[in-house]
DRENRO-784133 format. One line per field, with one value per residue (C-alpha): x, y, z. Coordinates in steps of 0.001 Angstrom, whole numbers. Example, Ala and Ser with C-alpha at 12.3 -4.5 7.8 and 13.67 -1.06 7.14 Angstrom:
xx = (12300,13670) .
yy = (-4500,-1060) .
zz = (7800,7140) .
//
This chain:
xx = (55564,55578,56502,59521,61222,64744,67233,67319,63695,60662,57826,54901,51542,49907,51279,53534,51518,52729,52573,55067,52495,53567,57243,59405,62470,64323,64171,66499,69900,72710,73019,76361,74460,71344,71037,71748,68792,71048,72467,75688,74391,76776,77345,80450,79416,80566,78240,79309,77781,77961,76894,80245,79163,76090,77565,77297,81235,83845,85282,88859,89476,85763,86139,89211,88260,85324,87407,89419,86363,85148,88517,88997,85321,86290,88910,88184,84186,83294,80428,79230,75990,75421,73210,72404,73151,70999,68188,64816,62869,59688,61262,61855,58780,56719,58730,58081,54411,54036,56209,54403,51341,52341,53668,50388,48800,47501,50199,48345,48434,52182,52958,51314,54960,56920,60516,62319,65379,64948,64227,65934,63524,60523,58760,60188,59454,62025,65331,68322,71657,74128,71851,69465,66340,65981,62672,61665,60230,61603,60850,63968,63828,66798,67584,68747,65713,66560,69651,72218,73485,75515,72912,74513,77113,78961,82598,82495,79048,79364,75398,74020,70146,67845,66225,63192,61527,58243,55895,52574,49596,48867,49618,49675,52064,54525,56643,56646,57994,60626,62010,61768,63681,66252,66792,68211,69730,72211,73348,74045,76073,78039,78932,80312,82155,83992,84736,86378,88348,89877,90193,92074,94587,92929,91630,87553,86404,88713,85985,83387,84155,83296,79701,78764,76532,76116,74061,73057,69629,67317,65723,62522,62771,60146,60824,57337,56874,58406,57543,60738,62790,65413,66121,65395,67122,65974,69058,71791,75483,76690,78950,77727,79422,78993,80916,79087,75403,73417,70521,67592,66047,63199,63171,62174,66170,67530,70701,73549,77343,80064,82883,86106,88141,86354,84094,80872,77421,76565,73112,73408,70900,68655,69284,66100,66636,70559,71528,73599,76603,78869,81534,81276,83331,84314,85992,87844,89268,89910,91438,93847,92356,92669,89047,87091,83982,82525,79791,76403,72891,69424,67759,63842,61396,58662,56396,56976,57342,60197,61146,64500,65794,69035,70686,73121,75666,77379,79442,78929,78711,81674,83691,87146,87479,90957,93000,93508,97253,97607,97368,99780,103504,106902,105876,102106,101456,98129,96028,93750,93075,90862,87411,84363,81384,78950,79408,80176,76970,74655,75973,75099,71877,71112,71911,69622,66726,67701,69521,73403,75438,78291,79061,78244,81322,83434,85919,88393,87754,90103,92955,96573) .
yy = (111950,110375,106555,104784,105079,103966,101847,99034,98752,98294,99881,97165,97729,98941,101836,100777,102362,102429,104319,106796,107582,106587,105545,108605,107663,109552,106781,104456,103572,103577,99722,99413,100513,98869,95856,92339,89863,88225,89157,88075,87783,86962,87107,89164,92482,92400,91989,93807,93283,96455,94871,95674,99278,98514,96581,98042,97980,99018,95859,97184,94040,93597,97081,96886,93826,95819,98855,96503,94741,98195,99098,96203,96439,99963,99397,96249,97119,100475,98761,97037,96379,96585,94624,95000,98999,100360,102267,100516,98650,100480,103855,101983,100666,103911,105800,102931,102810,106226,106751,104038,106082,109088,107615,105852,109248,110821,112626,115868,115398,114534,117442,120312,119740,119629,120709,123085,125258,127368,124819,121167,119482,117754,115659,115228,112412,113950,113216,112500,110448,110874,112640,109664,109772,107738,105650,106424,109049,110811,112846,114764,116172,117367,116920,120663,122948,125216,123912,126654,126655,128938,131116,129749,127673,130710,130874,134545,134607,134506,134776,131921,130756,128887,126026,124582,121323,121018,118701,117290,117504,113688,111455,113780,111052,111384,113993,112941,109682,110920,113051,110432,108099,110774,111520,107640,107110,110097,108638,105689,107890,109635,106091,104981,108026,107644,103925,104835,107482,104779,102510,105397,105817,109258,109959,108631,112657,113356,113979,115358,119333,118832,117931,120612,122608,119161,119586,115912,114700,111667,110541,108505,106395,105002,102842,101679,98719,99268,97711,98246,97089,95517,99331,101867,101743,103049,104958,105071,104473,106986,107340,109401,112829,113220,111379,108494,106957,104950,102737,100976,99029,96705,93128,93590,94078,96167,97700,96982,97665,97443,95288,96528,93293,92864,95377,93152,94352,92426,92556,93239,90772,92337,91317,91844,94884,95619,98994,99298,101684,103038,105698,108809,110933,113160,110112,109157,112425,112971,109160,110204,107381,104695,104147,104890,105363,102690,102849,101662,101467,100265,98153,97992,95170,94534,93437,94913,98286,98850,101617,102247,105261,106770,109079,111058,112229,115345,117895,121946,123969,126035,122451,122592,119224,117934,114864,115044,116202,113152,110882,112775,113388,113042,109577,109999,113474,115020,113625,116243,120141,121439,122472,124218,121460,124011,125296,121615,120417,123135,122848,118892,119222,121676,118941,116617,119080,118751,117428,119109,119381,118689,115883,116944,117892,115056,114735,113572,117182,118268,115673,117123) .
zz = (46370,43057,42622,42304,38984,38783,35934,38302,39893,38139,40165,40694,39318,42298,44239,47273,50386,53706,57066,55054,52418,48874,48320,47475,45109,47319,50096,47295,48186,45762,44723,46751,49874,50008,52487,51789,51724,54290,56805,59402,62911,65346,69361,68409,69968,73574,76223,79532,83009,84814,88204,89991,89890,92136,94565,98368,98714,96164,94566,93041,91012,89376,88572,87161,84992,83853,82567,81074,79131,78084,76789,74494,73350,72654,70604,68660,67772,68641,70093,73293,75122,78717,81208,84951,84088,87076,84545,85904,83755,84248,82938,79962,79661,80245,77574,74831,75546,75165,72196,70588,71436,69798,66637,66197,66171,62930,60829,61455,65058,65100,62725,65475,67386,64038,64390,61733,61049,64039,66510,65686,68190,67765,65119,61752,59084,56458,57887,55114,56251,53520,50965,51178,53035,55886,56482,59584,61767,65108,68072,69320,72896,74906,78256,79227,78594,77407,75419,74511,70946,68567,66604,63202,61736,60294,62580,63192,64363,68447,69035,71125,71215,73488,72381,74030,73808,71881,73919,72328,74300,73062,74471,77562,79481,76942,78547,82052,80606,78709,81244,83845,81492,80659,84418,84601,81505,82058,85054,83172,80437,82985,84547,81175,80402,83399,82574,79383,81030,82929,80160,78379,81523,82524,85597,86237,86125,83328,80900,83254,82876,79291,80280,82486,80103,77717,74367,75139,73394,72925,69920,69631,66608,64807,61479,60087,58012,54794,51212,49458,52356,49893,48538,51490,55023,58423,58684,55985,56942,59346,62330,65436,65490,69530,72400,73103,71971,74622,72589,73914,71073,70980,70176,66140,65822,62913,64131,61886,62821,60114,61430,61630,60652,57420,56650,56611,57997,61544,62965,66632,68063,70544,74134,76553,78987,77594,75908,72973,73616,70921,70802,68487,66837,69722,71627,68723,68784,72451,72296,69229,66989,70064,69914,66466,65999,63458,60565,61562,60013,60451,58356,57950,57920,55506,58137,61275,62978,65113,67771,69154,71811,71318,73914,72132,74660,73472,75389,76160,72561,74070,74257,71779,70592,69933,71292,74825,76071,78384,74975,72769,72526,70405,69818,69180,67788,67823,64454,64585,64603,67632,66339,68350,68868,68861,65585,64119,65868,64270,60622,61237,62034,59158,56646,58098,56972,53113,50176,50094,47060,48941,51540,55055,57959,59320,61579,59178,57704,60755,60326,60567) .
//
């Protein structure tokens, strides 16, 4: 990698070294997208207590209040946090510890389970967001093993392929920790989908069939300390393409959400034992823009490493994503054309491997 050279940055006399290696100019964000030295930290992201779901007897008033809270959070923020969610603390601690052990291994050891364009699951350290390299390392695994996806992004290609998880030998406990955690957080994600369906005035199980053969996956994120934390981002600004994201983050923090009211970047303060939830593009389309997928990004730390674990909740590859018929009508016509989730997903995955000459496929490309 070459040292940094840009019109707006004078490289230091010593080369910047870090866990990511010598700093590559591919990490540097355009001036307008660089993180500010001062960040706004507010309590604005709604914190929602899911304990009514865990009561021995169903309490319709408590659940109704919960549904209202979630609906308002989805509409006003696109993000919320949940506590008393039912995911055992032990499962979260086990995966966090195993992930830390894995990312602290030598690079050559991690690369034994590298992902590639054939199988996009495993270890990777050169992902791009908006065509700028992210300051992070990741390890991805699927909840369905194997996962079925289209063989290519070509709309005329009807072939399918099976993708299998690529587990490392070290640490030996990683696979078990990941699978145990995945089973627990999947239960939470399906509860949330039901609450979101209710908040849209739909039946509780309205969205369930889309996830019969779901293409959900979990990502272990590692953000090493960054010597150019004023120029780079752990993940650049983006919206999540799937239905829902369920994120666990450590106490270092770094997630920033673009506030809908004024476009300011708001730091989401870590809450112990909470999950951060955000609606993705699919729910935006299903709701016909009632709920909006919101831009977010990750700020890196110059001194501390950071870990996070998102679950990306995605429907089956054969799902045609379009506004739900109950939510459209003469007064509210469908705002999107239908698109095939599998083809969309495969196209998006391809762009994560290399810098493209054009912007990646987005849902607004399907706007009516």
